[in-house]
N, C-alpha and C positions, 0 to 999 in steps of 0.2 A: 150530181154524183153518179158515175157510171159503173157498170159491172158487165161481166161476160156471161151470156146465157149459153145453153147447150148448142145452139145453132151457130155460135161463133160471132154473132153480131154484138157490138157494144151497146149496152143499154144506157139511155140517158133519161134524166128526170123529165116527166111530162109537165106541162103548164099547171095541171091540176095538183100534182105533187108539190111543185114549187109554191103554189098558192096555199096549199095546206100547211107547209112548213112556215110560210110567212105568218099565217094565223096563229100557229103555236108560238112562234117567236114573239109576236106582238103581245100575246097573253102573258107569257112568262116575263117579258121585259117590263110590262106594265106592273105586274105583281112585284117584281124586284125593285122597281122604282119607288113603289109605295113603302118598301122597307128601308129606303135610304133617306131617313130624316132624323132629326135630333131626338124626337120622342122615342123612336124605336132604338136608337143608339143608347139612350139613357136606360131603357129596359135591359138592353144587352149588358150594359155596365153593371147594373144591379145584380144581374144573374152571375156575371163573372166574379163580382165581389162575394156573393154567397158561396160560389164554388171555391174561391180562394179560402174563405173561412172554413169550409168543410175540409179543404186540403190541409190547412194548418192544424186542424183538430185531429189529424191523423187518419181521416177517412180518405185515404189515397186511392182506394179501389171501389169508389162508389159507382164508377162506370157511367152508364146512361142515366143513373139516378142523380148525377151531379147537375145542379142548376145551370152550370155553364153550357149545357147542351142547348139551352134556349138561345144562347149567343151564337152558337154554330148555325142555327137555323135562321135567326133574324139578321145577323151580320155576315155570316159566311155564305149563305145561299146566293145573294146577289153577286158576291165576289166570284164564287165558283161558276155560276151560270155565265157570267161575262167572260171568264177565262176560257171555258169550253166553247162558247159561241165564237170567240175570236179565233181560236185554234181551228175550228171546223170551217167557218165562213170565210176567214181571211188568211188561213194557213199561216198564222203568226203566233209565235210563242211570247207570252208576256210574263211579267213578274207575278201576276195574279195566279197563273197556272202553278207555279212553284208553291205559292202559299196554299192553294187548294190541295195540292198533293200532300203538303205537310199536315193540313187539317185531317185529311182522310187517313193518313198514316197514324196520326195521334189517336184518332177514334178507333182504329183497328186494334190497338193494344190497350184500350180502356183509359187512355189519358184524355178524358173528356175536357178537363179544365184547360189543358194545354191547347187543345183544338179551339175551344171557345175563346181563350185569351188571345190567340193568334188572330182569329176572326174579328174580335172586338178592337184590338189594337190597330189592325190594318184599316178598319172602317173609321175609327177615330182619327187616324192619321190622314185619311182622305178628307174628312170633314175639316180638320185643321188646315189642310192645304187649300180647300175651297174658301175657308174663312180668310186666310192670308191673301188669296187671289182677289177676293171681293174687296178687302181692305186696301190692297195695293192699287186696285183699279178705281177707287172712289173718285180720284181726280179725273180719270178718263170718263167715268159714267156721268160726271157733272157736265162734261162737254156734250155727250150724246143726248142727254135729256133736253138740251137746248135746241135740238134739231127742229123742233116744232116752231121755233122762232124765225126760221128762215122762210121768208115770204116769197113764194114762187110767182105770185101774181103781180109783183112790182116790175117795172121796166126802168132801164137806165134813163136818167133825166127826170123821173118823177120826183116831186117835192112832197116829203112825208112829214106830218107833224108828230113829234114824240114828246109825250107828257112826262113829268117827273115820276120816277119809279118804274117806268116802262123800259123795255129792252129795245135797242135799235134793230129794225127788221132787215137792214141791208148795210153794206158799206157805203159811205157817202161823205158829203161835205156839209158842214153847218152853213146855212145861208141866212138864218135869222135867229136871234136870241143868243143867250150865253148860259152855260151850265158847267157842272163838273161830272165826269164820267168814270165809273168803275170799269176799267178794261182789263182787269187782272186775268179774266178767263182766256183772253187772247194773247196779251203781252207779258203777263206775269207781274205787272206793276202793282204794288200793294196799296199805293195811295191814289185817290181819285185825281183825275187830270182835268184841268180847266180847258174848256172848249169855247171858242168864239168864232164868228163867221170866218170861213176860209179854212178852219181846222178839220182834219179828217176824223171820222168815227167808224167803228167796226161793228158788224152784225153780231148780235148776241151780247154786246156790252151794255151796261146798265146806266141809264140817265138818272142821275142822283137828285138834282134840285131844280134846275130851270127848264122852262118850256122852250123847245127849239124846233126849227124846221130844217130838214136835211134833204139835200139833193142826192138821189141815188146814183152811185158810181159803179157798184158791182152788186148784182142781185142773184137770188136763187143759188144755184150750184156754184156760181163764180164768187160768192161772198167769202170773206175770210173764215167765217164760222163753218161753212160747208166744206171748205178746203181742210180745215182742222179736223173735222169729223172723218173725212176720207183718210187722213193720215192716221188717225186713231184706229180705224178699221183695219188698216194694213198691218198694224202691230200684232194682231192676233193670227195672221195668216202665214207666218213664217216661224221656223224653229231654228235655234242656233245649232251648229254642228256638235258642240259639246253636249247639247241636250239629246240629239239623235244617238250619240255614242252611248249615253246612259240607257236609252231604250234598247239598243241592240245588245247590250250585255245580257239581257234576259235570255236571249237565244242560246247562249252557251252556258249560262249559269244553271239552267234547268237540267241539261244532260250531265253537266259536271256534278251537280248536287246528287243526282241519281247514282252516278258512278261511285262517288265517295260514300254515299249511304249504303249501297250494295257491298262495297269493299269492306266498310266497317262491320256490317252484319256478318260477312264471311269470316273475317279475322276473329271476331269475338266468339262466333259459334263453332267454327272448325279448327282454327289455330289455337285459340286460348281455351276453348272448351267450356265457356261460361254459361252455356245454355241458350236456348232460342229466345226466351223472354228478355234477358239482359242484352242480347245482340239486337233485338228489335228496338228496345228502348234507346240504345246508342244510335241506331240508324235513324230513328224518328227524330232524335235530338239534332242530328246533322241536317235533316231536311228543314226543321224549324229554324235553325240558326243560319241557314243558307239564304233565307228569304231576303231579297234585295229591296226592302221597303224604302230605305233612304235614297237609293238611286232613282226610284220612280217618283219620289216626292220632293226632295230637296232642290234638285236642279231647276225644274220649272218654277218653283216658288221663288228662288233667288232671282231668276230672270224677270219675272213679272213684278216682283218687289222693286227691282232697280228701275224698270220702265215706269212704274207708278211713282217712285220718288222723282224721277226726271220730269214727269208730267206735271206734278204739283209745283215744280220750279219753272214751268213755262218752256220745257224742252220736250219735244216728242221724238222718242226713239221708235222707229217704225218696226224694227225686228230684233229678235234676240241675237241673230247673227251679227247685226250691227254692233251690239255690245261686245261680242266676242272678238270681232275684228278691231274695234276701237281700243281694246285692252292691249293690242300689240303695236299700236301706232308709235312710231319713233320720229316722224317728220310731219309737220303741219304746213301745208301750202296755203297762204292767204291771198285772196283777191284784195284789191285796195278799195276802190270806190264802193261804198255801201256795206263794206265788210269791216276793214280796219278804220274806215272813215264813216261819217254819218251819211254821206251822199248828198248833203245839203251844202249849198255854196254861200260863203260870206265874203264881204269885202271890207277893206280898211279905209274907205273913202270918207273924207269930211264933207259935210253938207251944210247949206245955209238953213235958216229957219223954215223956209218953204220946201226943204228937201232937195234942192238943186245942188249938183256937184260943184264944189268950189273950183275956180280956174287954177290951172297948173297942177291939179292932182293927177297922180299916176293911177291908171286903172289896174289894181291888183286884186284879183279874185282867186280864192283858194278854197279847197274842200276842208272840212273840219275833222280832225282826228277824234275818234271815240275816246272818252275819258278813261276807259278801262283797257285800252289797246296795249299800252306798254306793260301794264301789270299782267295782262294775260300772257304775253310773250315771256315775261319773267317767270310766271307760274309754270308754264310749259317747260321752260328750261330746267326748273327745279325738279321736274318729273323725268328729266333726261330726254325730253322731246325737242328736237331742233325746229326752227321756224324759217320759212322763206317766203318771199313776196313774188307773186306772179301777176302782172298787171299789163293792161294795154296802154297805160299812160307813158309819157316820155320819161326817159331815164333820170333826168334831173329831178323831176317831181317825185318819182318813185323812190329814189335814193334818199330824198329829204324825209319823206314819211317813214321809210324803213329805219332811218337813223333815229328818228323820234321814238320809234317803238322798240329799238334794240335789235332789229333784224339785220343781219350781215349779208345774207344771200338774197340777191335781187335779180329778177329777170323782167325787163320792161319792153314796151312796144310789141306786146304779144297779141296776135289774133287768137280766136278760139282754138284753132287747130294747133297753134303754138303752145297753148296752155296744156293741151292734151299730150303733146310731145314731151313737154317738161315733166309732166306727171309720169309718163312712161319711162323717161330716163331715170328719174328717181327710183321708181319701182324696179327697173332693171339693175340698179346698183345694189339692190337688196333692202331698200327702205320700205317700210310699211307707211304709206302716205294717206293722210286725211286732207281732202281739199275743202276749203271753206270759202263759200262765195254766195252771191245773191242774185246774179243776173243770168240772162240767157247765154252770155258768153262763158259762163262758168259751168253750165249744165253738163257738157260733154266731158270736161275734166273731172267732174264729180263721179261720173259713171266709171271712169278708168282708174280712179283712186280706190284704195282699199275701203275707205269710208268717205262718203260725201256728206258735208254738213252745210245746210242752207241757213242764212240769216233771213228767216221767213217773215219776220215782222214787216220789213219794207222791201222784201225781195220779190222776184217774179214767180209766177206759177210754175214755169218750166224748171227753174232752179229748185224750187221746193219739191216738185214731184220727182226730180232726178236724185234727190238726196236720200241718204239713209237715216239722217237725223235732222230735224227741223228745229231751229232755235226760234220759238214763237215769241219769246220775251225781248228779242232784238238786242240782247246783251252779249257782247263779244266774250265776256268772262265765262259764259256758259260753255265755251269750247274746252277750257281747262277743267271745268267742273265735270263735263262728260267723260273726259279721259280718266279722271280720278274715280268716278262712279263705275266705269267699265272695268277698271282694274280691281276695284273692290268687289264687284259682282263675280268676276272670274276667280278671284282668290277665295271667295266664299264657297263657290261651287267646288273648287278643287279641295278645299279643306273638308267640306262635307263628305265628298266622295272618299277621301283618304281616311277620315275618321270612321265612316260607316264600314268601309272595307276592313279596316284594322279590327274594329269590334267584331265584325263577322268572322274574320280569320281566327281570332282568339277563341270566340265562342264555338266555332266549328271544331277547332283543335281540342277544346275541352270536351266537346260532345264525342269526338272520335275515341278519346282515351277514357271516357266514362266518368268525367268529373261533373258533368251537368246532366240534369234530367230534362225532358222536353219542357216542363213547366218553367224551370229556371233559365233554360236556353231561350225561351220565348221572351221572358221578362228582360233578360240582359240585351238581347238583340233589339227589341223594340224600344227599350230605353235609349239606345243609341240613335234610333230613327227619330225619336222625339227631339233629341238634342240638335240634330242637323236641320230638321224642319224649322224649329224655332230660331235657330241661328240665321237661316235664310230669310225668315220673315222679318227679323230685326233690321235687315238691310233697308227696309222701307223708311224707317225712322232714324237711320244712322246719321250722325252729324257729319256732314261734308263741309269742306271749306266753302264759305259763302260766295255767292256770285252777284 
C-alpha cells in the first residue's frame, strides 16, 4: 500500500511491514476460525433466542444489554473480518461486506437484536451450506478415501494374489480362481459380478468371496481408480458461469443498498419530517433486507448437490459449467462402437461338439447393440433433444444400428477430423451439441462440442480426459439422466434466485415505506434464504428417472 511523502516519492510497504501484517492476519484468522464451529454457533443461537425473548417482552431499547450482542461478537466477528480482509487484500466486494454494514448500522441505532440475528442467521446459513456440501460429496469422498488402495509398486505383468474381502490393487485380468466382485465404486453396478479366468477386474473394487490371482494390466496412476480420483479432483476446480454471475452481483448490490438506504434516510428526515431516529430505523432496515444471503449460498449448493447425485449414480460431472451447458443441449451426437454398442463382437456361426465351424456356414460377425440404446434415444426425444450418429463404420452398418435405435440422422465413414467438422456444422446451425464417445477418435469432437460425454467404463483415457462428463457405470441411459439432472439443477438455481430476489424486493420496499423494523426485516429476509438453501440441498436426493 503506497502513499506520497513530502519529497514527492511514492512510498511502498517494506518487507518488514508486509511480514508484520501477515502475522496480524494469521492471528486474527486463527481466532476467527476458532469461532466458526457448531458449539459457538449454538451459544450464538441461545443468545439470539434470549434477545428475542427480551424483545417480545417489550424491552426494545435494551441496547448493548441485549444478550444478542454476544451473537454479534461470536458469529459476526469472523464474517466482518473476512469481508474487510477481502476488500483490502483482494480489492473485492462480497456479500459479507453488505451484511457487515447492516450489523454496524443496526448497532449504531441500538437495534442489537437485529444485528445479532443477522450475524447468527448468516453463520447458520453457511453451516447449512457446508453440511449440504459434505452430504452431497459423500459419494465423491468414498472414492478419494480409496486412493491408498492404488499400489504404485506394482508393474504391468505382475501376478497378484487377492484374498476374499480385499480390494484389487490394480486393473488386471483374472488368471486363476473364481469369485464375485463388488465393482459399484467404479461402474455403478449394484450387484456383485462373477469373475472367472480371463475376466477383467478394476483397482479399488472389492473381492467378495473367492481367492484369485490377477495379472496386472494397468497400475498406479494409470489404473481406473486413479483416473476416477483425478476426474473427481477436477470437479472442484471450476465454477459455472451462472455461479460467477451470482458472485458478481455483490459488487453492485453494496453500492445500490447504500444509495437506497441514504435516499430513504433523506426522504424520511427531510421530506416527511419524521425525525432522525425514524429515518435511521428505515435506512437500517433497508440495509438488512438488502443482504444477498441466498445468492451466495443457494447456487453453489445446487451445483454441488447435482454433482453429488450424479456421482452416486456412477456419473462424474467434472465441472459446474458442464451442468450449465448440458441444460441447454438440444442435439446429442453418438459414436457407434463402444457407445451405442458394447464394442464386443459376436457371431452367429454353428459349431460342432468340438467347437469347429460347420461346413458351409457363412462368416457373419457383428457388434452388439447396448440394451438401453433405443430407450435412451427415445428418452432424449421426449426431452426435445435430437440424436444423430457419427461413426467411422461403413454406411450400411451405421444405418442398420441407427434404425435399431430410432436415429434418423447418420453420418458414416468418418475420420476423426470429419467428426470434428460434423460437430462444427451442427454448432454453426445454432445447435447446442453434446458429443458422446469412448475412443481416441472421439476426443477431438468432444472438445469442439458444447459438452463432451465419455463412456468411461470401457473407453480410452484420452476420451475420458477430453470429456466434461464421464459415464463410469458404462450405461448409455446415463446420457438422458444427465440431461434431466442438468435441467433440474439450473431450474433450481433460477427458482432460488428469483424467489430470493422477490423476497428481498418486497422486504426492501416495506423497509423504505416504514412497514418493517430491522428485526422483522432480518427475520423475513433470512427465512427466504433458508427456503432456497434447503430447496437446493433437496436436489441431492430428488428422484430422477432411473438409469
